[in-house]
C-alpha positions as CSV (number, residue, x, y, z in Angstrom):
1,M,0.0,0.0,0.0
2,R,2.8,2.4,0.8
3,W,4.3,2.0,-2.7
4,L,0.9,3.1,-4.1
5,I,0.8,6.2,-1.9
6,T,4.4,7.1,-3.0
7,Y,3.5,6.5,-6.6
8,L,0.4,8.7,-6.4
9,R,2.4,11.5,-4.6
10,K,4.9,11.4,-7.5
11,L,2.1,11.4,-10.1
12,L,0.5,14.4,-8.5
13,G,3.9,16.0,-8.2
14,S,4.4,15.8,-11.9
15,F,1.4,18.3,-12.1
16,G,3.1,20.6,-9.5
17,Y,1.1,19.3,-6.5
18,R,2.8,18.2,-3.3
19,G,-0.2,18.0,-0.9
20,T,0.0,19.5,2.6
21,K,2.6,18.5,5.1
22,K,1.3,17.6,8.5
23,T,4.2,18.4,10.9
24,G,4.5,18.4,14.7
25,P,2.7,16.4,17.4
26,G,0.2,13.8,16.3
27,M,1.7,13.0,12.9
28,E,2.8,9.4,12.0
29,Y,6.4,8.6,11.4
30,T,8.7,5.7,10.5
31,L,11.8,4.6,12.4
32,Y,14.6,2.9,10.6
33,T,16.8,1.1,13.2
34,R,19.9,-1.1,13.5
35,E,22.2,-2.3,16.2
36,K,25.2,-0.1,15.4
37,G,25.3,3.2,13.6
38,P,22.9,6.2,13.4
39,I,19.2,5.5,13.1
40,C,16.7,7.3,10.9
41,Y,13.4,9.0,11.4
42,E,11.2,9.5,8.4
43,F,8.6,12.3,8.8
44,P,7.5,15.6,7.4
45,L,9.9,18.2,8.9
46,F,10.7,21.1,6.5
47,P,7.8,23.6,6.2
48,W,7.9,24.2,2.5
49,D,4.1,24.8,2.3
50,S,3.9,27.1,5.3
51,P,5.8,30.2,6.6
52,G,8.0,28.1,8.8
53,E,8.9,30.7,11.3
54,S,8.4,28.5,14.3
55,F,10.5,25.7,12.7
56,L,13.3,28.2,12.0
57,Q,13.3,29.5,15.6
58,Q,13.5,25.9,16.9
59,L,16.7,25.5,15.0
60,L,18.2,28.9,15.9
61,H,17.4,28.6,19.6
62,S,18.3,24.9,20.0
63,S,21.9,25.5,21.1
64,L,23.2,23.5,18.1
65,S,25.3,25.0,15.4
66,W,23.8,24.5,12.0
67,Y,25.1,24.3,8.4
68,W,23.2,23.5,5.2
69,E,23.9,22.9,1.6
70,S,21.5,22.4,-1.3
71,E,21.2,22.0,-5.1
72,R,18.5,21.7,-7.7
73,R,18.3,19.0,-10.3
74,Y,16.5,20.9,-13.0
75,D,15.8,24.6,-13.8
76,P,13.4,26.3,-11.4
77,D,9.8,27.0,-12.3
78,P,8.9,30.6,-13.2
79,T,7.8,31.5,-9.7
80,S,10.9,30.0,-8.1
81,A,13.1,31.6,-10.7
82,E,12.2,35.0,-9.2
83,L,13.9,33.9,-6.0
84,G,17.2,34.1,-7.8
85,L,18.8,31.2,-5.9
86,P,22.0,29.6,-7.0
87,A,21.8,26.2,-8.7
88,T,24.2,24.9,-6.0
89,R,24.5,26.3,-2.5
90,Y,27.7,25.3,-0.8
91,L,28.0,24.7,2.9
92,T,26.6,27.7,4.7
93,P,26.2,28.4,8.4
94,L,22.6,28.8,9.4
95,T,22.3,32.0,11.4
96,E,19.8,34.9,11.8
97,V,21.6,36.6,8.9
98,S,21.3,33.6,6.5
99,A,17.9,32.4,7.7
100,D,16.0,34.0,4.8
101,E,18.2,32.2,2.2
102,F,17.6,28.9,4.0
103,M,13.8,29.3,3.9
104,R,13.9,30.3,0.2
105,D,15.9,27.1,-0.5
106,L,13.2,25.1,1.2
107,K,10.4,26.6,-0.9
108,E,12.0,26.5,-4.4
109,R,10.5,24.2,-7.0
110,D,11.9,23.0,-10.3
111,L,10.0,22.6,-13.6
112,N,8.9,19.1,-12.5
113,G,7.5,20.5,-9.3
114,D,10.2,18.9,-7.2
115,M,12.1,20.7,-4.4
116,R,15.9,21.1,-4.0
117,F,18.0,18.4,-2.4
118,I,18.9,19.9,1.0
119,A,21.2,18.5,3.7
120,L,21.0,20.2,7.1
121,Y,23.7,19.4,9.7
122,G,23.3,20.1,13.4
123,T,26.6,20.1,15.3
124,D,28.0,20.4,18.8
125,P,28.1,24.2,19.5
126,R,31.3,23.7,21.4
127,A,33.1,22.4,18.3
128,S,34.7,24.5,15.7
129,P,36.2,23.5,12.3
130,S,39.8,22.6,12.7
131,S,40.3,22.8,8.9
132,T,38.1,23.9,6.0
133,I,34.5,23.5,6.8
134,C,34.0,20.9,4.0
135,V,36.9,18.7,5.2
136,W,35.9,19.1,8.9
137,L,32.3,18.1,8.2
138,H,33.3,15.1,6.1
139,E,35.4,13.8,8.9
140,A,32.6,14.5,11.4
141,I,30.2,12.4,9.2
142,E,32.6,9.6,9.2
143,D,32.8,9.6,13.0
144,F,29.1,9.9,13.2
145,L,28.6,6.8,11.0
146,R,31.4,4.7,12.5
147,D,31.1,5.3,16.2
148,E,28.1,7.6,16.7
149,Q,30.6,10.0,18.2
150,G,32.1,13.4,17.3
151,P,30.7,16.9,16.7
152,L,28.0,16.0,14.3
153,W,24.7,15.4,16.2
154,L,22.0,15.4,13.5
155,V,21.6,15.2,9.8
156,A,18.3,16.1,8.1
157,I,17.8,15.5,4.3
158,Q,15.2,16.6,1.9
159,I,15.4,14.4,-1.1
160,G,13.3,16.7,-3.3
161,D,10.4,14.6,-4.6
162,C,9.0,13.3,-1.3
163,N,6.5,14.6,1.3
164,Y,8.9,13.8,4.1
165,E,12.4,14.2,5.3
166,L,15.0,11.8,6.7
167,V,16.5,12.7,10.0
168,Y,19.6,10.7,11.2
169,V,20.6,10.7,14.8
170,T,22.5,8.5,17.2
171,H,20.8,5.9,19.4
172,T,21.2,8.1,22.4
173,P,21.2,11.7,21.1
174,P,22.5,14.6,23.2
175,A,19.8,16.4,25.2
176,P,19.4,19.3,22.8
177,V,18.6,16.9,20.0
178,Q,16.2,15.0,22.2
179,E,14.4,18.2,22.8
180,L,14.1,18.9,19.1
181,L,12.8,15.5,18.4
182,R,10.1,15.9,21.0
183,A,9.2,19.3,19.5
184,W,9.0,17.7,16.1
185,G,6.6,15.1,17.4
186,V,8.8,12.0,17.2
187,G,10.9,12.0,20.3
188,D,8.4,10.7,22.9
189,R,5.9,8.8,20.7
190,Q,6.0,5.4,19.3
191,P,6.5,5.1,15.5
192,R,3.7,4.0,13.2
193,W,6.2,1.7,11.4
194,V,9.5,0.3,12.4
195,R,11.8,-1.0,9.7
196,R,15.3,-2.2,9.2
197,Y,17.8,0.5,8.5
198,R,19.0,-1.3,5.4
199,S,15.5,-1.0,3.9
200,L,16.3,2.7,3.2
201,G,18.3,1.4,0.2
202,V,20.2,4.3,-1.4
203,A,18.8,6.7,1.1
204,K,21.1,5.3,3.8
205,L,23.2,8.1,5.1
206,E,26.5,6.3,4.2
207,D,25.3,6.0,0.6
208,Y,25.3,9.8,0.1
209,T,28.5,11.6,-0.8
210,L,28.4,14.4,1.8
211,P,29.2,17.1,1.9
212,L,27.9,17.3,-1.6
213,H,31.0,18.7,-3.3
214,Y,33.6,17.2,-1.0
215,S,36.7,16.0,-2.9
């Protein structure tokens, strides 16, 4: 049944329709779990069909440090083209100053009605890059995947053609991450579905090349 829902979403998406995201307490979500390595929550997180001010403030006041990167696959639709966004946004700190750019990235649509690929990284606020931000984050992702340790605390990914995001965290997240998960409606509620992490297929965090333009 789930494959049919996904197919219908994509079919409607080809006509520029994405439905309405139901975020926050009361929504259903899927948990992808495994014995070792980060686990993954699948649920609607990014508010691309609403103003999103409360979500943005949750991030900025969470005590985590945030970075994001994004890119589009195809040319933007006429409305999104007016936003004047770059085809690729390289790693950018999310702050009060850059918040408007982040929200515009969330809302951009391409000619197929799909959104940008976005990767949002929440890191330990006490940590600071010891090298270039791209190299530092790449090493942090490796530590996160291998030992569930290091300065990286959370990764949230918007694939672009789905009504949900994927949020990767450790089995025992730091307190600020636990607070965010509760605020997002998944931290203290049982999942509707529990699946093996490997069933994510190519959406497993270790199967992405992140940061996007790391070399």
